[in-house]
Backbone as XML, in Angstrom:
<?xml version="1.0"?>
<chain id="A" units="angstrom">
  <residue number="1" name="MET">
    <atom name="N" x="-24.975" y="31.756" z="-14.209"/>
    <atom name="CA" x="-23.843" y="30.862" z="-14.102"/>
    <atom name="C" x="-23.337" y="30.525" z="-15.499"/>
  </residue>
  <residue number="2" name="CYS">
    <atom name="N" x="-22.066" y="30.339" z="-15.592"/>
    <atom name="CA" x="-21.458" y="29.980" z="-16.866"/>
    <atom name="C" x="-21.944" y="28.595" z="-17.293"/>
  </residue>
  <residue number="3" name="ARG">
    <atom name="N" x="-22.370" y="28.461" z="-18.514"/>
    <atom name="CA" x="-22.902" y="27.176" z="-18.982"/>
    <atom name="C" x="-21.864" y="26.075" z="-19.005"/>
  </residue>
  <residue number="4" name="ASN">
    <atom name="N" x="-20.586" y="26.415" z="-19.083"/>
    <atom name="CA" x="-19.548" y="25.395" z="-19.149"/>
    <atom name="C" x="-19.214" y="24.789" z="-17.795"/>
  </residue>
  <residue number="5" name="ILE">
    <atom name="N" x="-19.705" y="25.386" z="-16.716"/>
    <atom name="CA" x="-19.465" y="24.837" z="-15.396"/>
    <atom name="C" x="-20.580" y="23.852" z="-15.098"/>
  </residue>
  <residue number="6" name="ARG">
    <atom name="N" x="-20.212" y="22.614" z="-14.857"/>
    <atom name="CA" x="-21.167" y="21.543" z="-14.617"/>
    <atom name="C" x="-21.163" y="21.147" z="-13.146"/>
  </residue>
  <residue number="7" name="PRO">
    <atom name="N" x="-22.295" y="20.663" z="-12.640"/>
    <atom name="CA" x="-22.296" y="20.140" z="-11.266"/>
    <atom name="C" x="-21.281" y="19.004" z="-11.151"/>
  </residue>
  <residue number="8" name="LEU">
    <atom name="N" x="-20.563" y="18.983" z="-10.042"/>
    <atom name="CA" x="-19.525" y="17.972" z="-9.843"/>
    <atom name="C" x="-19.816" y="17.071" z="-8.654"/>
  </residue>
  <residue number="9" name="HIS">
    <atom name="N" x="-20.812" y="17.405" z="-7.864"/>
    <atom name="CA" x="-21.104" y="16.650" z="-6.644"/>
    <atom name="C" x="-22.005" y="15.451" z="-6.921"/>
  </residue>
  <residue number="10" name="ASN">
    <atom name="N" x="-21.744" y="14.380" z="-6.201"/>
    <atom name="CA" x="-22.584" y="13.188" z="-6.179"/>
    <atom name="C" x="-22.617" y="12.443" z="-7.513"/>
  </residue>
  <residue number="11" name="PHE">
    <atom name="N" x="-21.456" y="12.237" z="-8.072"/>
    <atom name="CA" x="-21.327" y="11.426" z="-9.279"/>
    <atom name="C" x="-20.476" y="10.197" z="-8.971"/>
  </residue>
  <residue number="12" name="ALA">
    <atom name="N" x="-20.749" y="9.143" z="-9.681"/>
    <atom name="CA" x="-19.918" y="7.942" z="-9.585"/>
    <atom name="C" x="-19.279" y="7.730" z="-10.947"/>
  </residue>
  <residue number="13" name="PRO">
    <atom name="N" x="-17.999" y="7.706" z="-11.072"/>
    <atom name="CA" x="-16.991" y="7.975" z="-10.047"/>
    <atom name="C" x="-16.940" y="9.466" z="-9.702"/>
  </residue>
  <residue number="14" name="PRO">
    <atom name="N" x="-16.345" y="9.798" z="-8.547"/>
    <atom name="CA" x="-16.282" y="11.201" z="-8.119"/>
    <atom name="C" x="-15.539" y="12.080" z="-9.127"/>
  </residue>
  <residue number="15" name="ALA">
    <atom name="N" x="-15.760" y="13.371" z="-9.027"/>
    <atom name="CA" x="-15.106" y="14.342" z="-9.915"/>
    <atom name="C" x="-13.588" y="14.237" z="-9.786"/>
  </residue>
  <residue number="16" name="THR">
    <atom name="N" x="-12.934" y="14.296" z="-10.921"/>
    <atom name="CA" x="-11.472" y="14.233" z="-10.933"/>
    <atom name="C" x="-10.898" y="15.619" z="-10.658"/>
  </residue>
  <residue number="17" name="ASP">
    <atom name="N" x="-9.613" y="15.654" z="-10.337"/>
    <atom name="CA" x="-8.947" y="16.940" z="-10.134"/>
    <atom name="C" x="-8.958" y="17.763" z="-11.420"/>
  </residue>
  <residue number="18" name="ALA">
    <atom name="N" x="-8.891" y="17.097" z="-12.565"/>
    <atom name="CA" x="-8.930" y="17.814" z="-13.848"/>
    <atom name="C" x="-10.286" y="18.487" z="-14.041"/>
  </residue>
  <residue number="19" name="GLU">
    <atom name="N" x="-11.368" y="17.803" z="-13.681"/>
    <atom name="CA" x="-12.702" y="18.403" z="-13.801"/>
    <atom name="C" x="-12.855" y="19.595" z="-12.860"/>
  </residue>
  <residue number="20" name="VAL">
    <atom name="N" x="-12.328" y="19.457" z="-11.651"/>
    <atom name="CA" x="-12.380" y="20.558" z="-10.684"/>
    <atom name="C" x="-11.573" y="21.746" z="-11.210"/>
  </residue>
  <residue number="21" name="HIS">
    <atom name="N" x="-10.399" y="21.468" z="-11.771"/>
    <atom name="CA" x="-9.559" y="22.543" z="-12.313"/>
    <atom name="C" x="-10.260" y="23.246" z="-13.473"/>
  </residue>
  <residue number="22" name="GLU">
    <atom name="N" x="-10.882" y="22.481" z="-14.366"/>
    <atom name="CA" x="-11.587" y="23.082" z="-15.506"/>
    <atom name="C" x="-12.743" y="23.966" z="-15.044"/>
  </residue>
  <residue number="23" name="ALA">
    <atom name="N" x="-13.471" y="23.527" z="-14.026"/>
    <atom name="CA" x="-14.565" y="24.348" z="-13.493"/>
    <atom name="C" x="-14.013" y="25.631" z="-12.880"/>
  </residue>
  <residue number="24" name="ALA">
    <atom name="N" x="-12.907" y="25.519" z="-12.146"/>
    <atom name="CA" x="-12.281" y="26.696" z="-11.542"/>
    <atom name="C" x="-11.790" y="27.655" z="-12.630"/>
  </residue>
  <residue number="25" name="LEU">
    <atom name="N" x="-11.209" y="27.114" z="-13.675"/>
    <atom name="CA" x="-10.721" y="27.938" z="-14.780"/>
    <atom name="C" x="-11.873" y="28.695" z="-15.435"/>
  </residue>
  <residue number="26" name="GLN">
    <atom name="N" x="-12.991" y="28.019" z="-15.675"/>
    <atom name="CA" x="-14.147" y="28.679" z="-16.280"/>
    <atom name="C" x="-14.681" y="29.781" z="-15.374"/>
  </residue>
  <residue number="27" name="TYR">
    <atom name="N" x="-14.714" y="29.515" z="-14.077"/>
    <atom name="CA" x="-15.206" y="30.500" z="-13.114"/>
    <atom name="C" x="-14.318" y="31.752" z="-13.113"/>
  </residue>
  <residue number="28" name="VAL">
    <atom name="N" x="-13.002" y="31.554" z="-13.063"/>
    <atom name="CA" x="-12.077" y="32.689" z="-13.048"/>
    <atom name="C" x="-12.133" y="33.440" z="-14.381"/>
  </residue>
  <residue number="29" name="ARG">
    <atom name="N" x="-12.266" y="32.730" z="-15.478"/>
    <atom name="CA" x="-12.415" y="33.390" z="-16.784"/>
    <atom name="C" x="-13.657" y="34.268" z="-16.802"/>
  </residue>
  <residue number="30" name="LYS">
    <atom name="N" x="-14.747" y="33.747" z="-16.250"/>
    <atom name="CA" x="-16.001" y="34.505" z="-16.237"/>
    <atom name="C" x="-15.847" y="35.762" z="-15.395"/>
  </residue>
  <residue number="31" name="LEU">
    <atom name="N" x="-15.259" y="35.623" z="-14.220"/>
    <atom name="CA" x="-15.105" y="36.779" z="-13.340"/>
    <atom name="C" x="-14.147" y="37.819" z="-13.895"/>
  </residue>
  <residue number="32" name="SER">
    <atom name="N" x="-13.054" y="37.351" z="-14.500"/>
    <atom name="CA" x="-12.045" y="38.281" z="-14.987"/>
    <atom name="C" x="-12.424" y="38.903" z="-16.323"/>
  </residue>
  <residue number="33" name="GLY">
    <atom name="N" x="-13.300" y="38.232" z="-17.050"/>
    <atom name="CA" x="-13.705" y="38.758" z="-18.346"/>
    <atom name="C" x="-12.729" y="38.458" z="-19.458"/>
  </residue>
  <residue number="34" name="SER">
    <atom name="N" x="-11.787" y="37.559" z="-19.207"/>
    <atom name="CA" x="-10.841" y="37.210" z="-20.267"/>
    <atom name="C" x="-10.562" y="35.715" z="-20.246"/>
  </residue>
  <residue number="35" name="THR">
    <atom name="N" x="-10.334" y="35.167" z="-21.422"/>
    <atom name="CA" x="-10.029" y="33.742" z="-21.500"/>
    <atom name="C" x="-8.541" y="33.479" z="-21.326"/>
  </residue>
  <residue number="36" name="ARG">
    <atom name="N" x="-7.747" y="34.495" z="-21.637"/>
    <atom name="CA" x="-6.304" y="34.375" z="-21.478"/>
    <atom name="C" x="-5.802" y="35.707" z="-20.935"/>
  </residue>
  <residue number="37" name="PRO">
    <atom name="N" x="-5.239" y="35.713" z="-19.732"/>
    <atom name="CA" x="-4.788" y="36.976" z="-19.155"/>
    <atom name="C" x="-3.512" y="37.489" z="-19.832"/>
  </residue>
  <residue number="38" name="SER">
    <atom name="N" x="-3.266" y="38.770" z="-19.675"/>
    <atom name="CA" x="-2.012" y="39.343" z="-20.170"/>
    <atom name="C" x="-0.869" y="38.811" z="-19.307"/>
  </residue>
  <residue number="39" name="GLN">
    <atom name="N" x="0.354" y="38.997" z="-19.777"/>
    <atom name="CA" x="1.512" y="38.533" z="-19.007"/>
    <atom name="C" x="1.557" y="39.196" z="-17.643"/>
  </residue>
  <residue number="40" name="ALA">
    <atom name="N" x="1.123" y="40.446" z="-17.577"/>
    <atom name="CA" x="1.138" y="41.175" z="-16.307"/>
    <atom name="C" x="0.166" y="40.568" z="-15.301"/>
  </residue>
  <residue number="41" name="ASN">
    <atom name="N" x="-0.893" y="39.932" z="-15.789"/>
    <atom name="CA" x="-1.912" y="39.375" z="-14.899"/>
    <atom name="C" x="-1.871" y="37.850" z="-14.796"/>
  </residue>
  <residue number="42" name="ALA">
    <atom name="N" x="-0.945" y="37.214" z="-15.488"/>
    <atom name="CA" x="-0.918" y="35.750" z="-15.536"/>
    <atom name="C" x="-0.737" y="35.119" z="-14.159"/>
  </residue>
  <residue number="43" name="ASP">
    <atom name="N" x="0.139" y="35.677" z="-13.334"/>
    <atom name="CA" x="0.362" y="35.096" z="-12.015"/>
    <atom name="C" x="-0.890" y="35.182" z="-11.149"/>
  </residue>
  <residue number="44" name="ALA">
    <atom name="N" x="-1.537" y="36.338" z="-11.158"/>
    <atom name="CA" x="-2.757" y="36.509" z="-10.369"/>
    <atom name="C" x="-3.854" y="35.578" z="-10.873"/>
  </residue>
  <residue number="45" name="PHE">
    <atom name="N" x="-3.973" y="35.457" z="-12.179"/>
    <atom name="CA" x="-4.974" y="34.586" z="-12.791"/>
    <atom name="C" x="-4.728" y="33.126" z="-12.393"/>
  </residue>
  <residue number="46" name="ASP">
    <atom name="N" x="-3.501" y="32.661" z="-12.542"/>
    <atom name="CA" x="-3.164" y="31.280" z="-12.210"/>
    <atom name="C" x="-3.347" y="31.004" z="-10.713"/>
  </residue>
  <residue number="47" name="ARG">
    <atom name="N" x="-2.973" y="31.965" z="-9.884"/>
    <atom name="CA" x="-3.148" y="31.810" z="-8.442"/>
    <atom name="C" x="-4.631" y="31.703" z="-8.090"/>
  </residue>
  <residue number="48" name="ALA">
    <atom name="N" x="-5.455" y="32.529" z="-8.738"/>
    <atom name="CA" x="-6.903" y="32.484" z="-8.490"/>
    <atom name="C" x="-7.485" y="31.143" z="-8.909"/>
  </residue>
  <residue number="49" name="VAL">
    <atom name="N" x="-7.063" y="30.622" z="-10.055"/>
    <atom name="CA" x="-7.555" y="29.313" z="-10.508"/>
    <atom name="C" x="-7.185" y="28.241" z="-9.485"/>
  </residue>
  <residue number="50" name="GLY">
    <atom name="N" x="-5.962" y="28.261" z="-8.995"/>
    <atom name="CA" x="-5.524" y="27.279" z="-8.001"/>
    <atom name="C" x="-6.310" y="27.375" z="-6.704"/>
  </residue>
  <residue number="51" name="GLU">
    <atom name="N" x="-6.560" y="28.604" z="-6.248"/>
    <atom name="CA" x="-7.302" y="28.790" z="-5.008"/>
    <atom name="C" x="-8.760" y="28.375" z="-5.156"/>
  </residue>
  <residue number="52" name="VAL">
    <atom name="N" x="-9.367" y="28.705" z="-6.273"/>
    <atom name="CA" x="-10.760" y="28.310" z="-6.514"/>
    <atom name="C" x="-10.851" y="26.790" z="-6.641"/>
  </residue>
  <residue number="53" name="ALA">
    <atom name="N" x="-9.898" y="26.172" z="-7.314"/>
    <atom name="CA" x="-9.904" y="24.714" z="-7.456"/>
    <atom name="C" x="-9.766" y="24.046" z="-6.086"/>
  </residue>
  <residue number="54" name="ALA">
    <atom name="N" x="-8.891" y="24.572" z="-5.235"/>
    <atom name="CA" x="-8.708" y="23.993" z="-3.897"/>
    <atom name="C" x="-9.983" y="24.136" z="-3.068"/>
  </residue>
  <residue number="55" name="ALA">
    <atom name="N" x="-10.610" y="25.306" z="-3.126"/>
    <atom name="CA" x="-11.859" y="25.516" z="-2.388"/>
    <atom name="C" x="-12.970" y="24.612" z="-2.923"/>
  </residue>
  <residue number="56" name="THR">
    <atom name="N" x="-13.011" y="24.446" z="-4.237"/>
    <atom name="CA" x="-14.019" y="23.582" z="-4.853"/>
    <atom name="C" x="-13.817" y="22.136" z="-4.431"/>
  </residue>
  <residue number="57" name="ARG">
    <atom name="N" x="-12.589" y="21.678" z="-4.437"/>
    <atom name="CA" x="-12.295" y="20.300" z="-4.023"/>
    <atom name="C" x="-12.708" y="20.085" z="-2.569"/>
  </residue>
  <residue number="58" name="ARG">
    <atom name="N" x="-12.369" y="21.040" z="-1.679"/>
    <atom name="CA" x="-12.770" y="20.910" z="-0.274"/>
    <atom name="C" x="-14.281" y="20.850" z="-0.147"/>
  </residue>
  <residue number="59" name="LEU">
    <atom name="N" x="-14.980" y="21.699" z="-0.889"/>
    <atom name="CA" x="-16.438" y="21.715" z="-0.841"/>
    <atom name="C" x="-17.014" y="20.374" z="-1.288"/>
  </residue>
  <residue number="60" name="ILE">
    <atom name="N" x="-16.580" y="19.890" z="-2.425"/>
    <atom name="CA" x="-17.106" y="18.629" z="-2.955"/>
    <atom name="C" x="-16.813" y="17.478" z="-1.995"/>
  </residue>
  <residue number="61" name="ASP">
    <atom name="N" x="-15.620" y="17.467" z="-1.426"/>
    <atom name="CA" x="-15.249" y="16.393" z="-0.505"/>
    <atom name="C" x="-16.045" y="16.450" z="0.797"/>
  </residue>
  <residue number="62" name="ASP">
    <atom name="N" x="-16.457" y="17.647" z="1.221"/>
    <atom name="CA" x="-17.155" y="17.803" z="2.495"/>
    <atom name="C" x="-18.671" y="17.688" z="2.385"/>
  </residue>
  <residue number="63" name="LEU">
    <atom name="N" x="-19.227" y="17.785" z="1.171"/>
    <atom name="CA" x="-20.674" y="17.694" z="1.022"/>
    <atom name="C" x="-21.150" y="16.282" z="1.339"/>
  </residue>
  <residue number="64" name="VAL">
    <atom name="N" x="-22.316" y="16.209" z="1.987"/>
    <atom name="CA" x="-22.897" y="14.924" z="2.364"/>
    <atom name="C" x="-24.273" y="14.819" z="1.724"/>
  </residue>
  <residue number="65" name="THR">
    <atom name="N" x="-24.608" y="13.637" z="1.237"/>
    <atom name="CA" x="-25.922" y="13.413" z="0.644"/>
    <atom name="C" x="-26.350" y="11.976" z="0.896"/>
  </residue>
  <residue number="66" name="ILE">
    <atom name="N" x="-27.664" y="11.766" z="0.944"/>
    <atom name="CA" x="-28.175" y="10.409" z="1.073"/>
    <atom name="C" x="-28.675" y="9.891" z="-0.278"/>
  </residue>
  <residue number="67" name="ALA">
    <atom name="N" x="-28.667" y="10.770" z="-1.265"/>
    <atom name="CA" x="-29.115" y="10.386" z="-2.613"/>
    <atom name="C" x="-28.085" y="9.461" z="-3.256"/>
  </residue>
  <residue number="68" name="PRO">
    <atom name="N" x="-28.548" y="8.533" z="-4.061"/>
    <atom name="CA" x="-27.589" y="7.663" z="-4.747"/>
    <atom name="C" x="-26.787" y="8.478" z="-5.765"/>
  </residue>
  <residue number="69" name="PRO">
    <atom name="N" x="-25.531" y="8.096" z="-6.017"/>
    <atom name="CA" x="-24.712" y="8.827" z="-6.991"/>
    <atom name="C" x="-25.346" y="8.808" z="-8.376"/>
  </residue>
  <residue number="70" name="LYS">
    <atom name="N" x="-25.166" y="9.920" z="-9.090"/>
    <atom name="CA" x="-25.684" y="10.028" z="-10.450"/>
    <atom name="C" x="-24.702" y="9.388" z="-11.425"/>
  </residue>
  <residue number="71" name="ASN">
    <atom name="N" x="-25.240" y="8.922" z="-12.517"/>
    <atom name="CA" x="-24.442" y="8.310" z="-13.571"/>
    <atom name="C" x="-24.087" y="9.385" z="-14.594"/>
  </residue>
  <residue number="72" name="ARG">
    <atom name="N" x="-22.814" y="9.552" z="-14.879"/>
    <atom name="CA" x="-22.364" y="10.594" z="-15.808"/>
    <atom name="C" x="-22.954" y="10.441" z="-17.202"/>
  </residue>
  <residue number="73" name="GLU">
    <atom name="N" x="-22.977" y="9.211" z="-17.691"/>
    <atom name="CA" x="-23.482" y="8.989" z="-19.046"/>
    <atom name="C" x="-24.978" y="9.296" z="-19.124"/>
  </residue>
  <residue number="74" name="ALA">
    <atom name="N" x="-25.732" y="8.904" z="-18.102"/>
    <atom name="CA" x="-27.173" y="9.175" z="-18.090"/>
    <atom name="C" x="-27.439" y="10.675" z="-18.027"/>
  </residue>
  <residue number="75" name="GLU">
    <atom name="N" x="-26.665" y="11.394" z="-17.210"/>
    <atom name="CA" x="-26.834" y="12.847" z="-17.108"/>
    <atom name="C" x="-26.462" y="13.530" z="-18.427"/>
  </residue>
  <residue number="76" name="ALA">
    <atom name="N" x="-25.412" y="13.035" z="-19.089"/>
    <atom name="CA" x="-25.010" y="13.597" z="-20.383"/>
    <atom name="C" x="-26.090" y="13.354" z="-21.428"/>
  </residue>
  <residue number="77" name="ALA">
    <atom name="N" x="-26.698" y="12.179" z="-21.395"/>
    <atom name="CA" x="-27.772" y="11.878" z="-22.343"/>
    <atom name="C" x="-28.970" y="12.791" z="-22.118"/>
  </residue>
  <residue number="78" name="LYS">
    <atom name="N" x="-29.304" y="13.056" z="-20.859"/>
    <atom name="CA" x="-30.402" y="13.982" z="-20.544"/>
    <atom name="C" x="-30.092" y="15.378" z="-21.080"/>
  </residue>
  <residue number="79" name="ALA">
    <atom name="N" x="-28.849" y="15.816" z="-20.899"/>
    <atom name="CA" x="-28.450" y="17.138" z="-21.377"/>
    <atom name="C" x="-28.538" y="17.213" z="-22.900"/>
  </residue>
  <residue number="80" name="ARG">
    <atom name="N" x="-28.095" y="16.171" z="-23.581"/>
    <atom name="CA" x="-28.182" y="16.158" z="-25.046"/>
    <atom name="C" x="-29.639" y="16.198" z="-25.502"/>
  </residue>
  <residue number="81" name="ALA">
    <atom name="N" x="-30.519" y="15.500" z="-24.794"/>
    <atom name="CA" x="-31.939" y="15.515" z="-25.142"/>
    <atom name="C" x="-32.534" y="16.910" z="-24.942"/>
  </residue>
  <residue number="82" name="ARG">
    <atom name="N" x="-32.143" y="17.590" z="-23.871"/>
    <atom name="CA" x="-32.628" y="18.961" z="-23.643"/>
    <atom name="C" x="-32.160" y="19.899" z="-24.749"/>
  </residue>
  <residue number="83" name="VAL">
    <atom name="N" x="-30.910" y="19.758" z="-25.149"/>
    <atom name="CA" x="-30.357" y="20.609" z="-26.212"/>
    <atom name="C" x="-31.086" y="20.328" z="-27.535"/>
  </residue>
  <residue number="84" name="ALA">
    <atom name="N" x="-31.293" y="19.056" z="-27.838"/>
    <atom name="CA" x="-31.992" y="18.699" z="-29.082"/>
    <atom name="C" x="-33.395" y="19.262" z="-29.100"/>
  </residue>
  <residue number="85" name="GLU">
    <atom name="N" x="-34.073" y="19.196" z="-27.970"/>
    <atom name="CA" x="-35.429" y="19.741" z="-27.887"/>
    <atom name="C" x="-35.420" y="21.261" z="-28.027"/>
  </residue>
  <residue number="86" name="ARG">
    <atom name="N" x="-34.454" y="21.909" z="-27.411"/>
    <atom name="CA" x="-34.359" y="23.366" z="-27.445"/>
    <atom name="C" x="-34.145" y="23.860" z="-28.876"/>
  </residue>
  <residue number="87" name="TYR">
    <atom name="N" x="-33.274" y="23.178" z="-29.626"/>
    <atom name="CA" x="-32.937" y="23.646" z="-30.961"/>
    <atom name="C" x="-33.862" y="23.092" z="-32.052"/>
  </residue>
  <residue number="88" name="ALA">
    <atom name="N" x="-34.734" y="22.157" z="-31.694"/>
    <atom name="CA" x="-35.679" y="21.619" z="-32.655"/>
    <atom name="C" x="-36.848" y="22.568" z="-32.868"/>
  </residue>
  <residue number="89" name="ARG">
    <atom name="N" x="-37.026" y="23.488" z="-31.960"/>
    <atom name="CA" x="-38.159" y="24.418" z="-32.046"/>
    <atom name="C" x="-37.974" y="25.431" z="-33.140"/>
  </residue>
</chain>
């Protein structure tokens, strides 16, 4: 999985449309193998990002959990600690 795609489910506050779009963009970039499509492929690329974002939003909205929502700042702090430990070696 692309490292730039982060889990979006079960956070307080819920994932924004911008976060969903960014995840969709990263996913389509990974699949297509390019960060910026040529003019000939721009429409297909943009359409794919929109479709993936819509599917992602539906998925996140439909998922059910009994776990309490995660705190974004706490999760970010955990990630920073993992990175610091990884690169301290």
